[in-house]
C-alpha positions in Angstrom: 6.9 -29.5 7.6 9.9 -28.6 5.5 10.6 -25.3 3.7 10.2 -27.1 0.4 6.7 -28.2 1.5 5.8 -24.8 2.8 7.0 -22.8 -0.3 3.9 -23.4 -2.5 1.6 -22.5 0.3 3.5 -19.3 1.0 3.5 -18.3 -2.7 -0.3 -18.9 -2.8 -0.9 -16.3 -0.1 -2.4 -12.9 -1.0 -0.1 -9.9 -0.7 -1.7 -9.0 2.7 -1.3 -12.5 4.0 2.4 -12.5 2.8 3.0 -9.3 4.7 1.4 -10.8 7.8 3.6 -13.9 7.4 6.7 -11.8 7.2 5.7 -9.8 10.2 5.1 -13.1 12.2 8.5 -14.5 11.1 10.3 -11.3 12.0 8.7 -11.2 15.4 9.7 -14.8 16.1 13.3 -14.0 15.1 13.5 -10.9 17.4 11.7 -12.5 20.3 14.2 -14.5 22.3 11.7 -14.9 25.2 14.6 -14.6 27.7 13.7 -16.3 31.0 10.5 -17.8 29.6 10.0 -21.4 28.8 7.3 -23.7 27.5 7.4 -27.3 28.6 4.9 -29.9 27.3 3.0 -31.3 30.3 3.9 -28.5 32.6 1.2 -25.9 33.3 -0.7 -27.1 30.3 2.3 -26.2 28.1 1.7 -22.5 28.7 4.7 -20.1 28.9 6.1 -19.9 32.4 8.9 -18.1 34.2 11.9 -20.4 33.5 12.6 -22.9 36.3 9.1 -22.4 37.9 5.5 -23.4 37.4 4.3 -19.8 37.3 2.5 -19.2 34.1 2.9 -15.8 32.4 -0.9 -15.5 32.0 -1.4 -15.8 35.7 1.0 -12.9 36.4 -0.7 -10.8 33.8 -4.1 -11.6 35.3 -2.8 -10.8 38.8 -1.5 -7.5 37.5 -4.9 -6.7 35.9 -6.6 -7.4 39.2 -4.5 -4.5 40.6 -1.4 -6.1 41.9 1.7 -3.9 41.5 5.1 -5.3 40.6 6.2 -4.8 44.2 3.1 -6.8 45.4 3.8 -9.6 42.9 7.5 -9.8 44.0 6.3 -9.8 47.7 3.9 -12.7 47.0 6.4 -14.6 44.9 9.7 -14.0 46.7 11.6 -16.4 44.5 10.9 -14.2 41.4 13.1 -11.2 40.5 12.3 -7.9 38.9 14.0 -9.2 35.8 11.6 -12.2 35.8 8.7 -9.7 35.7 10.2 -7.6 32.9 10.7 -10.8 30.9 7.0 -11.8 31.6 5.7 -8.4 30.6 7.8 -8.4 27.4 6.7 -11.9 26.5 3.0 -11.1 27.2 3.2 -8.0 25.0 4.8 -10.0 22.1 2.3 -12.9 22.5 -0.9 -11.1 23.5 -3.3 -13.5 21.7 -1.7 -16.5 23.4 -1.9 -14.9 26.8 -5.6 -13.8 26.3 -6.5 -17.3 25.2 -4.8 -18.8 28.3 -6.6 -16.4 30.6 -9.9 -17.2 29.0 -9.2 -21.0 29.2 -8.3 -20.8 32.8 -11.3 -18.6 33.8 -13.6 -21.2 32.4 -12.1 -24.0 34.5 
């Protein structure tokens, strides 16, 4: 979709919806998702630690089950502390996406 095609739809939004759209756009500009990638066909297209097949949602779920960062690094020795920081930041910025992925994978 081009900006020209999108413009009438944006202008038709309510003031509240416009504010939400601006917030979403601002978030996407400020979120560089350093060290995180999404590759179609890899891990269902879910966000992963770059260069791995470790989905962010699985790290979040592991943490929720009580694993500390130290334990995660012990269990995934090829990950770095920076990888975890990137994962936690990504998850915080994309909470709905992560929650949906956890739910999807708990149903399987």
